[in-house]
C-alpha positions as CSV (number, residue, x, y, z in Angstrom):
1,M,-6.2,-87.1,19.4
2,R,-6.1,-88.3,15.7
3,A,-5.3,-84.8,14.3
4,G,-2.8,-83.9,17.0
5,V,-4.7,-80.8,18.1
6,S,-6.9,-79.8,21.1
7,R,-10.6,-80.5,21.3
8,A,-11.2,-76.7,21.2
9,T,-9.4,-76.5,17.8
10,V,-11.4,-79.4,16.4
11,S,-14.6,-77.8,17.6
12,R,-13.7,-74.5,15.9
13,V,-13.0,-76.3,12.6
14,V,-16.2,-78.4,12.7
15,N,-18.3,-75.3,13.5
16,G,-16.8,-73.4,10.5
17,S,-14.5,-71.0,12.3
18,T,-12.1,-69.0,10.1
19,T,-9.6,-68.4,12.8
20,V,-7.8,-71.8,12.4
21,A,-4.7,-71.9,10.2
22,P,-5.4,-73.6,6.8
23,E,-2.9,-76.4,7.3
24,I,-4.4,-77.3,10.7
25,R,-7.9,-77.0,9.3
26,E,-7.0,-79.4,6.5
27,T,-5.5,-81.9,9.0
28,V,-8.6,-81.8,11.2
29,L,-11.0,-82.2,8.3
30,R,-9.0,-85.2,7.0
31,A,-9.2,-86.8,10.4
32,V,-13.0,-86.1,10.6
33,Q,-13.5,-87.8,7.3
34,E,-11.3,-90.8,8.2
35,L,-13.2,-91.3,11.5
36,G,-16.6,-90.8,10.0
37,Y,-17.4,-88.2,12.6
38,V,-20.9,-86.7,12.7
39,P,-21.7,-83.8,15.1
40,N,-24.2,-84.6,17.8
41,Q,-26.9,-82.0,17.0
42,A,-28.7,-82.5,20.4
43,A,-25.4,-81.8,22.3
44,R,-24.6,-78.9,20.0
45,S,-28.0,-77.3,20.6
46,L,-27.4,-77.4,24.3
47,V,-24.3,-75.3,23.8
48,T,-25.4,-73.0,21.0
49,Q,-29.1,-72.7,22.1
50,R,-30.0,-73.3,18.5
51,T,-32.1,-76.1,17.0
52,N,-31.3,-75.3,13.3
53,S,-35.0,-75.6,12.6
54,M,-37.5,-72.9,11.4
55,A,-41.2,-73.2,11.4
56,L,-43.5,-72.2,8.6
57,V,-47.1,-71.8,9.9
58,F,-50.2,-71.6,7.8
59,P,-53.3,-70.5,9.8
60,E,-55.4,-72.6,7.5
61,A,-57.0,-76.0,7.5
62,A,-54.8,-78.8,6.1
63,A,-57.4,-79.4,3.4
64,R,-56.9,-75.9,2.1
65,V,-53.1,-76.0,2.3
66,F,-53.0,-79.3,0.3
67,S,-55.7,-78.2,-2.3
68,D,-55.0,-77.2,-5.9
69,D,-54.0,-73.7,-4.7
70,E,-50.4,-73.4,-6.0
71,L,-49.6,-70.6,-3.6
72,F,-48.9,-72.9,-0.6
73,P,-46.6,-75.4,-2.4
74,G,-44.8,-72.5,-4.1
75,L,-44.1,-70.8,-0.8
76,V,-43.0,-74.1,0.8
77,L,-40.7,-74.7,-2.1
78,G,-39.1,-71.3,-1.9
79,V,-38.7,-71.4,1.9
80,S,-37.2,-75.0,1.8
81,Q,-34.7,-74.0,-0.9
82,E,-33.4,-71.1,1.2
83,L,-33.3,-73.1,4.4
84,E,-31.6,-76.1,2.7
85,A,-28.9,-73.8,1.4
86,A,-28.4,-72.6,5.0
87,D,-28.4,-76.2,6.3
88,Q,-31.6,-75.5,8.3
89,Q,-34.6,-77.8,8.8
90,L,-38.1,-76.8,7.9
91,V,-41.0,-77.5,10.3
92,L,-44.4,-77.2,8.6
93,M,-47.4,-76.4,10.8
94,M,-51.1,-75.7,10.3
95,A,-53.2,-73.6,12.7
96,S,-56.9,-73.5,11.8
97,S,-58.4,-73.2,15.2
98,V,-57.9,-71.5,18.6
99,A,-56.7,-74.8,20.0
100,S,-54.1,-75.2,17.3
101,H,-52.9,-71.6,17.7
102,S,-52.3,-72.4,21.4
103,R,-50.5,-75.6,20.5
104,I,-48.2,-73.8,18.1
105,E,-47.5,-71.0,20.5
106,R,-46.5,-73.6,23.2
107,Y,-44.3,-75.5,20.7
108,T,-42.4,-72.5,19.4
109,T,-41.9,-70.8,22.8
110,A,-40.6,-74.1,24.2
111,G,-37.5,-73.7,22.0
112,H,-38.2,-76.4,19.4
113,V,-37.5,-73.9,16.6
114,D,-35.2,-70.9,16.2
115,G,-37.7,-68.8,14.4
116,V,-41.2,-68.7,12.8
117,M,-42.6,-67.6,9.4
118,L,-46.4,-67.1,9.1
119,A,-48.3,-67.0,5.8
120,S,-51.9,-66.7,4.7
121,M,-53.1,-64.9,7.8
122,H,-56.8,-63.9,8.3
123,G,-57.9,-60.8,10.2
124,A,-55.8,-59.2,12.9
125,D,-54.2,-62.6,13.9
126,P,-52.5,-62.0,17.3
127,M,-50.0,-64.9,16.9
128,P,-47.1,-62.8,15.3
129,M,-47.2,-60.2,18.0
130,V,-47.5,-62.9,20.7
131,L,-44.4,-64.6,19.4
132,Q,-42.5,-61.3,19.1
133,R,-43.3,-60.4,22.7
134,R,-41.9,-63.7,23.7
135,E,-38.7,-62.8,21.9
136,I,-39.1,-65.4,19.2
137,P,-37.8,-64.2,15.8
138,V,-40.8,-64.0,13.5
139,V,-41.4,-62.8,9.9
140,V,-44.8,-62.7,8.2
141,N,-45.9,-63.2,4.6
142,G,-48.2,-60.3,4.0
143,R,-48.7,-56.9,5.6
144,A,-50.5,-57.2,8.9
145,M,-54.0,-55.8,9.4
146,G,-53.9,-53.0,11.9
147,S,-50.7,-51.9,13.7
148,S,-47.8,-54.3,14.0
149,T,-44.1,-54.1,14.5
150,V,-43.5,-57.6,13.0
151,P,-41.4,-57.5,9.8
152,Y,-43.1,-58.8,6.7
153,V,-42.5,-59.8,3.1
154,D,-45.2,-59.2,0.5
155,V,-46.0,-58.6,-3.2
156,D,-47.4,-55.3,-4.4
157,S,-51.0,-56.5,-4.8
158,R,-52.4,-53.1,-5.1
159,A,-50.1,-52.1,-8.0
160,G,-50.7,-55.5,-9.7
161,A,-54.5,-55.1,-9.6
162,A,-54.2,-51.5,-10.9
163,E,-52.1,-52.6,-13.8
164,A,-54.6,-55.3,-14.7
165,V,-57.5,-52.9,-14.7
166,R,-55.6,-50.3,-16.8
167,H,-54.9,-53.1,-19.3
168,L,-58.6,-53.7,-19.6
169,I,-59.4,-50.0,-20.0
170,D,-56.7,-49.7,-22.7
171,A,-58.3,-52.6,-24.5
172,G,-61.5,-50.6,-24.8
173,R,-63.5,-52.3,-22.1
174,T,-66.1,-50.0,-20.4
175,R,-68.1,-52.1,-17.9
176,I,-65.3,-53.6,-15.8
177,G,-66.3,-55.7,-12.7
178,T,-64.1,-57.4,-10.2
179,I,-64.3,-60.6,-8.1
180,A,-62.5,-59.5,-5.0
181,G,-60.8,-61.8,-2.5
182,P,-61.8,-62.2,1.2
183,Q,-61.8,-58.9,3.0
184,D,-60.2,-60.4,6.1
185,M,-57.0,-60.9,4.2
186,V,-54.6,-58.2,3.2
187,A,-54.2,-59.6,-0.3
188,G,-58.0,-59.4,-0.8
189,I,-58.2,-55.9,0.6
190,D,-55.2,-54.5,-1.5
191,R,-56.3,-56.0,-4.8
192,L,-59.8,-54.5,-4.4
193,A,-58.2,-51.2,-3.5
194,G,-56.1,-51.3,-6.7
195,Y,-59.2,-52.0,-8.8
196,R,-61.2,-49.2,-7.2
197,S,-58.4,-46.6,-7.5
198,V,-58.2,-47.1,-11.3
199,M,-62.0,-47.2,-11.7
200,R,-62.3,-44.0,-9.7
201,A,-59.6,-42.2,-11.7
202,S,-61.3,-43.2,-15.0
203,H,-64.7,-42.1,-13.7
204,R,-66.1,-45.6,-13.9
205,R,-68.5,-47.2,-11.4
206,S,-67.1,-50.1,-9.4
207,L,-68.9,-53.5,-9.9
208,V,-67.9,-55.8,-7.1
209,A,-68.6,-59.4,-6.1
210,L,-66.8,-61.1,-3.3
211,G,-65.1,-64.5,-3.4
212,E,-62.9,-66.7,-1.1
213,F,-59.9,-67.4,-3.4
214,T,-61.5,-70.7,-4.4
215,R,-62.9,-71.9,-7.8
216,E,-66.4,-72.4,-6.4
217,S,-66.5,-68.9,-5.0
218,G,-65.4,-67.5,-8.4
219,L,-68.1,-69.4,-10.1
220,V,-70.8,-68.1,-7.7
221,A,-69.4,-64.5,-7.8
222,M,-69.3,-64.4,-11.6
223,R,-73.0,-65.6,-11.7
224,Q,-73.8,-62.7,-9.3
225,L,-72.0,-60.1,-11.5
226,L,-73.8,-61.3,-14.6
227,A,-77.2,-61.1,-12.8
228,D,-76.5,-57.7,-11.3
229,E,-74.7,-56.2,-14.4
230,P,-75.7,-58.1,-17.6
231,D,-73.7,-55.8,-19.8
232,V,-70.4,-56.3,-18.0
233,D,-67.7,-56.7,-20.6
234,A,-64.6,-57.4,-18.5
235,V,-63.7,-58.7,-15.0
236,F,-60.6,-58.5,-12.9
237,V,-60.5,-61.6,-10.7
238,A,-58.3,-61.4,-7.6
239,S,-56.9,-65.0,-7.9
240,D,-56.4,-67.5,-10.7
241,L,-58.5,-70.1,-9.0
242,M,-61.5,-67.8,-8.8
243,A,-60.8,-66.8,-12.4
244,L,-61.2,-70.5,-13.4
245,G,-64.6,-70.5,-11.7
246,A,-65.5,-67.3,-13.5
247,L,-64.6,-68.8,-16.9
248,R,-66.9,-71.7,-16.2
249,A,-69.8,-69.3,-15.2
250,L,-69.3,-67.3,-18.4
251,A,-69.3,-70.4,-20.6
252,E,-72.5,-71.6,-18.9
253,A,-74.1,-68.1,-19.6
254,G,-73.1,-68.3,-23.3
255,R,-70.6,-65.4,-23.0
256,R,-67.5,-65.7,-25.2
257,V,-64.1,-64.9,-23.6
258,P,-62.6,-62.5,-24.5
259,D,-65.1,-61.4,-27.3
260,D,-68.0,-60.7,-24.9
261,V,-66.2,-60.6,-21.6
262,A,-62.4,-60.2,-21.0
263,V,-61.0,-61.9,-17.9
264,V,-57.8,-61.1,-16.0
265,G,-56.7,-63.1,-13.0
266,F,-54.0,-62.8,-10.3
267,D,-51.2,-65.2,-9.4
268,D,-49.9,-66.8,-12.7
269,F,-50.3,-70.3,-11.4
270,E,-49.3,-73.0,-13.9
271,L,-52.9,-73.9,-14.5
272,A,-53.5,-70.4,-15.9
273,R,-51.6,-71.4,-19.1
274,Y,-54.0,-74.3,-19.6
275,A,-57.3,-72.5,-19.1
276,D,-59.6,-72.2,-22.0
277,P,-58.7,-69.6,-23.3
278,P,-55.3,-69.3,-21.6
279,L,-55.6,-66.8,-18.7
280,T,-54.2,-63.3,-18.8
281,T,-53.1,-62.7,-15.2
282,V,-50.9,-60.8,-12.8
283,R,-47.8,-62.8,-12.0
284,Q,-46.6,-62.8,-8.4
285,P,-43.1,-64.3,-7.8
286,I,-44.3,-67.0,-5.3
287,I,-41.1,-69.0,-5.0
288,E,-39.0,-65.8,-4.6
289,L,-41.5,-64.7,-2.0
290,G,-40.8,-67.9,0.0
291,R,-37.1,-67.6,-0.4
292,T,-37.2,-64.0,0.7
293,L,-39.4,-64.9,3.7
294,A,-36.8,-67.5,4.8
295,S,-33.9,-65.2,4.1
296,Q,-35.3,-62.5,6.3
297,L,-35.9,-64.9,9.1
298,L,-32.4,-66.4,8.9
299,R,-31.0,-62.9,9.1
300,L,-33.2,-62.0,12.1
301,V,-32.2,-65.2,13.9
302,A,-28.5,-64.4,13.3
303,G,-29.1,-61.1,15.1
304,E,-29.1,-58.8,12.1
305,Q,-31.3,-55.7,11.9
306,I,-33.7,-56.4,9.0
307,E,-36.0,-54.2,6.9
308,P,-39.5,-53.8,8.5
309,A,-41.0,-54.6,5.0
310,V,-39.8,-56.1,1.8
311,V,-42.4,-55.7,-1.1
312,L,-41.8,-57.6,-4.3
313,P,-43.1,-56.4,-7.7
314,T,-45.7,-58.1,-9.9
315,S,-46.0,-58.2,-13.7
316,L,-48.9,-58.6,-16.1
317,V,-48.8,-61.7,-18.3
318,V,-51.1,-61.2,-21.4
319,R,-52.6,-64.4,-22.8
320,G,-55.9,-65.2,-24.6
321,S,-58.6,-64.3,-22.1
322,G,-58.2,-60.5,-22.2
């Protein structure tokens, strides 16, 4: 053998073992470089039972994932950065139907990936618990609806919403409405709960319209708020995309922002800075969220005991809209 050592020693060096003497390790690595050796991943996976691949699953239609919603690419970027640093491969999957859920369950339980991350879940999606029962490491983005033992990573949506509403109250606004997100998603539920808690504590009546985290739904919901409550002077909107729709509806109605109606969004997407006026919003650390999601899964796959929940803080970014 080129390095003058056993195959077992070479294997330990190539696989990163620290039990090999430094001078032997250096000799083996020099021989590996001279020979242009590349490990056979297929053969390695047969021995280690690892694929070095992790799945990120969005239970959404592809059209939604690849829309102008910056949440999805931000999560993918954060996840991919963390996996790349760990020399792991990202497998991106969409599951928008019962058939696609079954396909993904078959794929993951067949051993094609070492672990699964799920994001943007609707309702009490059974997939995380199904995968966990089949002993597949799984971590979820967002607290699960109902009871679940699957670990998750989230942002403090309730606290972020509450901070936004308190900001509007401190600015002297009295008739504060909200455009809430879908109530089959934890983010929508928690942001509405944060709004209602502050309104209740300040002895104000809640003024609620529902949206779907899209521009169009924000436009429609803002029109509804104006029709139901013509004297509304502020609105907390549970996503930046919906806030852009709300700004358009207010402009159509001849309401000046922030003079007549203040608007605060949630996300701090890049487009918030270029709104007219620039959007005051609650920043959630989307890339960090993705990195933490991947980090937790990597630890779980490695056999570590991980925290059942990691919740990242939000912060208010004040701009021109309110």
